[in-house]
C-alpha positions as CSV (number, residue, x, y, z in Angstrom):
1,M,-89.0,-27.5,12.2
2,S,-85.9,-26.3,13.9
3,E,-82.2,-26.7,12.7
4,Q,-81.3,-30.0,14.7
5,P,-78.4,-29.0,17.0
6,A,-75.2,-31.5,17.3
7,P,-76.2,-34.2,19.6
8,H,-75.3,-33.6,23.5
9,T,-74.0,-36.6,25.8
10,H,-74.4,-36.5,29.2
11,T,-71.6,-39.1,30.5
12,P,-72.4,-40.4,34.2
13,A,-69.6,-39.9,36.7
14,D,-69.2,-43.6,36.4
15,S,-69.4,-44.9,32.8
16,S,-66.5,-47.5,32.8
17,N,-69.3,-50.6,32.7
18,A,-71.9,-48.3,30.8
19,P,-73.9,-50.8,28.6
20,G,-74.6,-48.2,26.3
21,K,-76.9,-44.9,25.8
22,V,-80.5,-43.7,25.8
23,A,-81.2,-41.4,22.8
24,V,-83.9,-38.6,23.6
25,I,-85.6,-37.1,20.8
26,T,-87.3,-33.8,21.5
27,T,-90.7,-32.9,19.5
28,G,-92.1,-30.1,21.7
29,G,-95.5,-30.6,23.7
30,T,-96.4,-29.1,27.2
31,I,-93.1,-30.8,28.8
32,A,-90.9,-28.1,26.6
33,C,-93.8,-25.1,27.4
34,T,-93.3,-21.8,29.3
35,S,-95.9,-19.1,29.4
36,D,-95.5,-16.2,27.3
37,A,-96.1,-12.9,28.5
38,N,-99.9,-13.1,27.8
39,G,-100.0,-16.8,29.9
40,H,-100.2,-18.7,26.8
41,L,-98.2,-21.8,26.5
42,V,-95.4,-21.8,23.8
43,P,-92.9,-24.8,23.4
44,T,-89.5,-22.9,24.1
45,V,-87.3,-25.6,25.9
46,S,-84.6,-27.2,24.4
47,G,-83.8,-30.8,24.4
48,Q,-80.9,-30.2,26.5
49,E,-82.8,-28.2,28.8
50,L,-84.8,-31.1,29.4
51,L,-82.5,-33.5,30.0
52,G,-80.7,-31.5,32.4
53,T,-83.8,-31.6,34.7
54,I,-83.0,-35.5,35.4
55,A,-79.5,-35.9,34.3
56,S,-78.0,-35.9,37.7
57,R,-79.9,-38.8,38.8
58,F,-78.2,-40.7,36.5
59,D,-74.8,-39.9,38.0
60,G,-73.1,-42.9,39.2
61,S,-75.3,-45.3,36.9
62,A,-74.3,-46.9,33.8
63,I,-76.5,-45.1,31.9
64,S,-75.5,-42.2,29.8
65,F,-77.5,-39.9,27.1
66,E,-77.3,-37.9,24.0
67,V,-80.1,-35.4,22.9
68,H,-81.7,-35.1,19.4
69,E,-84.0,-31.8,19.2
70,L,-86.1,-32.5,16.1
71,N,-88.4,-29.6,16.7
72,R,-90.5,-27.8,19.3
73,L,-94.3,-28.2,18.0
74,D,-97.6,-28.3,20.0
75,S,-98.6,-31.7,19.2
76,S,-102.0,-30.8,17.9
77,S,-100.3,-29.2,14.8
78,I,-98.4,-32.6,14.3
79,T,-98.7,-34.1,10.6
80,F,-98.0,-37.1,8.7
81,A,-94.8,-35.5,7.5
82,D,-93.9,-34.5,11.2
83,I,-94.5,-38.1,11.8
84,D,-92.4,-39.3,8.9
85,D,-89.7,-36.8,10.9
86,I,-89.9,-38.8,14.1
87,N,-89.9,-42.2,12.6
88,A,-86.9,-41.4,10.4
89,A,-85.3,-39.8,13.3
90,V,-86.2,-43.1,15.9
91,H,-84.5,-45.3,13.0
92,K,-81.5,-43.1,12.8
93,V,-80.5,-43.5,16.1
94,L,-81.5,-47.4,16.4
95,A,-78.7,-47.4,13.7
96,D,-76.0,-47.1,16.6
97,P,-75.3,-50.6,18.3
98,K,-74.7,-48.6,21.4
99,V,-78.2,-47.0,21.6
100,V,-80.1,-49.6,24.4
101,G,-83.3,-47.6,24.0
102,V,-85.0,-44.6,22.6
103,V,-87.2,-41.9,24.7
104,V,-89.3,-39.4,22.4
105,T,-90.7,-36.3,24.5
106,H,-94.2,-35.5,22.7
107,G,-97.2,-33.4,23.4
108,T,-100.1,-35.4,24.7
109,D,-102.7,-34.5,22.2
110,S,-101.3,-36.6,19.3
111,M,-98.8,-38.7,21.4
112,E,-101.1,-42.1,20.5
113,E,-100.9,-41.2,17.0
114,S,-97.1,-40.8,16.8
115,A,-96.7,-43.4,19.1
116,I,-98.6,-46.3,17.1
117,A,-97.0,-45.1,13.8
118,I,-93.5,-45.6,15.4
119,D,-94.6,-49.3,17.0
120,T,-96.1,-50.3,13.2
121,F,-92.5,-49.7,11.7
122,L,-90.3,-50.8,14.8
123,N,-88.6,-53.5,13.6
124,D,-86.2,-53.7,16.4
125,P,-86.2,-55.2,20.2
126,R,-84.8,-51.9,21.8
127,P,-87.7,-49.9,23.2
128,V,-89.1,-46.8,21.8
129,V,-90.7,-44.7,25.0
130,F,-93.0,-41.7,24.5
131,T,-93.5,-39.4,27.1
132,G,-94.4,-35.7,27.8
133,A,-96.2,-33.7,30.5
134,Q,-99.5,-32.1,31.6
135,K,-98.1,-29.5,33.3
136,P,-95.4,-27.0,31.5
137,F,-91.7,-26.8,32.1
138,D,-92.1,-23.7,34.4
139,H,-95.3,-24.9,36.5
140,P,-94.1,-25.6,40.0
141,E,-95.3,-28.9,39.9
142,S,-94.5,-29.7,36.4
143,D,-94.9,-33.4,36.0
144,G,-92.3,-33.5,32.8
145,P,-89.3,-34.0,34.8
146,S,-90.6,-37.3,36.7
147,N,-92.3,-38.3,33.7
148,L,-89.0,-38.0,31.5
149,F,-87.1,-39.9,34.3
150,E,-89.4,-42.9,34.1
151,A,-89.3,-42.9,30.9
152,C,-85.3,-43.3,30.3
153,L,-85.6,-45.8,33.2
154,I,-87.9,-48.1,31.1
155,A,-85.9,-47.4,27.7
156,S,-82.8,-48.5,29.4
157,D,-84.1,-51.5,31.0
158,P,-83.6,-55.0,29.3
159,S,-87.2,-56.3,30.3
160,A,-88.6,-53.7,27.8
161,R,-86.9,-55.0,25.0
162,G,-89.3,-56.6,22.3
163,I,-92.5,-55.0,23.4
164,G,-92.7,-52.3,20.8
165,A,-93.6,-48.6,21.5
166,L,-94.5,-47.7,25.1
167,I,-96.1,-44.7,26.5
168,V,-94.6,-44.0,30.1
169,F,-96.5,-41.2,31.6
170,G,-97.9,-40.8,35.5
171,H,-96.2,-43.8,36.5
172,A,-98.0,-45.8,33.8
173,V,-96.4,-48.0,31.4
174,L,-98.6,-48.7,28.6
175,P,-98.2,-50.5,24.9
176,A,-98.7,-47.7,22.3
177,R,-101.5,-50.3,20.6
178,G,-104.7,-49.4,21.8
179,C,-103.6,-46.4,24.0
180,T,-105.6,-43.3,24.3
181,K,-105.5,-40.0,26.2
182,W,-108.4,-40.5,28.7
183,H,-108.3,-37.4,30.8
184,T,-107.6,-33.5,29.6
185,S,-105.4,-32.7,32.4
186,D,-105.1,-35.2,35.0
187,E,-101.4,-36.4,35.5
188,L,-102.5,-40.0,35.0
189,A,-103.3,-38.8,31.2
190,F,-103.2,-42.1,29.5
191,G,-105.4,-45.4,29.5
192,S,-105.6,-48.6,27.5
193,N,-108.4,-50.3,25.6
194,A,-105.9,-53.2,24.5
195,P,-105.3,-56.6,26.1
196,E,-102.7,-56.8,28.6
197,E,-100.6,-58.0,26.2
198,P,-101.5,-56.6,22.8
199,E,-100.5,-58.7,19.8
200,R,-98.4,-56.6,17.2
201,P,-98.4,-57.4,13.7
202,T,-95.1,-58.0,12.0
203,P,-93.4,-54.5,11.8
204,L,-93.5,-53.0,8.1
205,P,-90.5,-51.5,5.9
206,L,-90.7,-47.6,6.5
207,V,-92.8,-45.9,4.1
208,S,-93.7,-42.1,4.1
209,L,-97.3,-41.1,5.0
210,S,-96.9,-37.6,3.9
211,D,-99.0,-38.0,0.8
212,V,-101.7,-40.0,2.3
213,S,-105.0,-38.4,3.3
214,V,-107.3,-40.0,5.7
215,E,-110.3,-38.2,7.6
216,I,-112.2,-38.7,10.4
217,I,-115.9,-38.5,10.3
218,P,-117.8,-38.4,13.7
219,A,-121.0,-39.8,13.9
220,Y,-124.2,-38.5,16.1
221,P,-127.9,-38.8,15.9
222,G,-129.4,-37.4,12.9
223,A,-126.2,-37.0,10.9
224,S,-126.8,-36.5,7.2
225,G,-123.6,-38.3,5.6
226,A,-122.8,-34.8,4.1
227,M,-119.1,-35.0,6.0
228,V,-118.5,-38.3,4.3
229,Q,-119.2,-37.0,0.7
230,A,-117.1,-33.7,1.6
231,A,-114.1,-35.9,2.5
232,L,-114.0,-37.9,-0.6
233,D,-114.8,-34.5,-2.4
234,A,-111.5,-33.2,-0.7
235,G,-109.5,-36.4,-1.8
236,A,-109.7,-38.3,1.1
237,Q,-108.3,-42.2,0.3
238,G,-109.7,-43.6,3.1
239,L,-112.7,-42.9,6.2
240,V,-112.3,-43.4,9.8
241,V,-115.8,-43.4,11.3
242,E,-116.1,-42.3,15.1
243,A,-118.9,-44.1,15.3
244,M,-122.0,-44.7,18.1
245,G,-122.4,-47.3,20.4
246,S,-120.1,-50.6,19.3
247,G,-119.9,-49.2,15.8
248,N,-123.3,-48.2,14.5
249,V,-124.5,-44.9,12.4
250,G,-127.8,-43.5,11.3
251,S,-129.4,-44.4,8.0
252,K,-128.7,-41.6,5.8
253,M,-124.9,-41.6,7.2
254,G,-124.8,-45.4,6.6
255,D,-126.2,-44.9,3.0
256,A,-123.3,-42.4,2.5
257,L,-120.9,-44.8,3.8
258,G,-122.1,-47.7,2.1
259,K,-121.6,-45.8,-1.6
260,A,-118.1,-44.9,-0.4
261,L,-117.3,-48.8,0.2
262,D,-119.2,-49.4,-3.0
263,A,-116.6,-47.0,-4.7
264,G,-113.6,-48.9,-3.1
265,V,-112.8,-46.4,-0.5
266,P,-111.8,-48.0,2.6
267,V,-113.7,-47.4,5.6
268,I,-112.7,-48.3,9.6
269,M,-115.5,-48.2,11.9
270,S,-114.4,-46.7,15.5
271,T,-116.6,-45.6,18.1
272,R,-116.9,-42.4,20.4
273,V,-117.5,-44.8,23.5
274,A,-114.6,-44.6,25.7
275,R,-114.3,-48.3,26.6
276,G,-114.9,-51.8,24.8
277,E,-114.6,-53.1,21.5
278,V,-116.1,-52.5,18.0
279,S,-118.4,-55.1,17.0
280,G,-120.8,-55.3,14.0
281,V,-124.0,-56.9,15.2
282,Y,-126.6,-54.4,14.1
283,G,-128.7,-54.3,11.1
284,G,-130.1,-51.6,9.3
285,A,-128.6,-49.1,6.7
286,G,-126.2,-47.7,9.2
287,G,-125.5,-50.7,11.6
288,G,-122.4,-52.1,12.0
289,A,-123.2,-55.5,10.8
290,T,-124.8,-54.1,7.3
291,L,-121.5,-51.8,7.0
292,A,-119.3,-54.7,7.7
293,A,-120.8,-56.5,4.9
294,K,-120.2,-54.1,2.6
295,G,-116.3,-54.3,3.5
296,A,-116.0,-51.6,6.5
297,I,-113.5,-53.1,8.9
298,G,-114.1,-52.6,12.7
299,S,-111.4,-51.1,14.8
300,R,-111.7,-53.4,17.6
301,Y,-109.8,-52.0,20.5
302,F,-108.2,-48.7,18.4
303,R,-110.6,-45.7,18.7
304,A,-110.1,-43.1,16.2
305,G,-107.2,-41.2,16.1
306,Q,-104.9,-44.8,16.1
307,A,-107.2,-46.4,13.4
308,R,-106.7,-43.5,11.2
309,I,-102.5,-43.8,11.5
310,L,-103.2,-47.5,11.0
311,L,-105.4,-47.1,7.8
312,A,-102.8,-44.6,6.3
313,I,-100.1,-46.8,6.9
314,A,-102.0,-49.4,4.9
315,L,-102.6,-47.0,2.2
316,A,-98.9,-46.1,1.8
317,S,-97.8,-49.6,2.2
318,G,-100.4,-51.4,0.1
319,R,-101.2,-53.7,2.7
320,H,-105.0,-54.7,3.6
321,P,-106.1,-52.7,6.7
322,A,-107.1,-55.7,8.7
323,T,-103.6,-56.9,8.6
324,L,-102.7,-53.9,11.3
325,I,-106.0,-53.7,13.0
């Protein structure tokens, strides 16, 4: 992680009636990437450079900014320890009463995971808005500046208070809960499985996730269940299953999951299907109903990535996973 520079503040031309400021926390991702000599994308752009693409659009407004450069990561490399750092940074900037909202620039590969983690610990009405880009900083048609501009507008809008963490991307404004990346390259990168106004459980006191191990196990026709045992042998404290259909697996994997449940390992059943909710209605060794009877918890509208975060938070905080899902 790069050393955090001193916060940089952009002061609008007319700030006499400034209601406060938007804190922008930068973590890397495509929005901060440029092409190297081989044409490969690398996160090289500073937080101040990112804000520089839009700051002038707020001249004459009552919005000011401060930038906190946390790191420059490809979000596919983000760990629980990195999520802990983002959570700590968000809580730190929200300790300033002049901050009216927070924007986190982040890679799209794991944005939904970081956003749900922030949302679960966010006991503050001020919005935390995640955004990023599908095209890099040096692309002639980069979507990063427009996404960042709209994210800052939403973060400073009083109507966004009390909603929790949001993802603002491709002109869409989505609650973090139930959000998922649905397209690898389209500028409208994210969709949601959640209800229009998803309920939020009572926010939890901030805890560290860095020592928690939760693995995602994919299901497919004929899966042996060997990956279940391998995950447990590697020290997994909980399992999320990316099941088939509405939450079913084959009989051999069902047997392996049943043994894990009997041993007290929490299991969340999600699905590889893009839309719809998980519902345990089928019998048989791998049926959702059979596994639910043994204690497996359906992920409802959460897909595997967010379900993993919620299970890790439950384990770290001593909560039952069903209270968060």
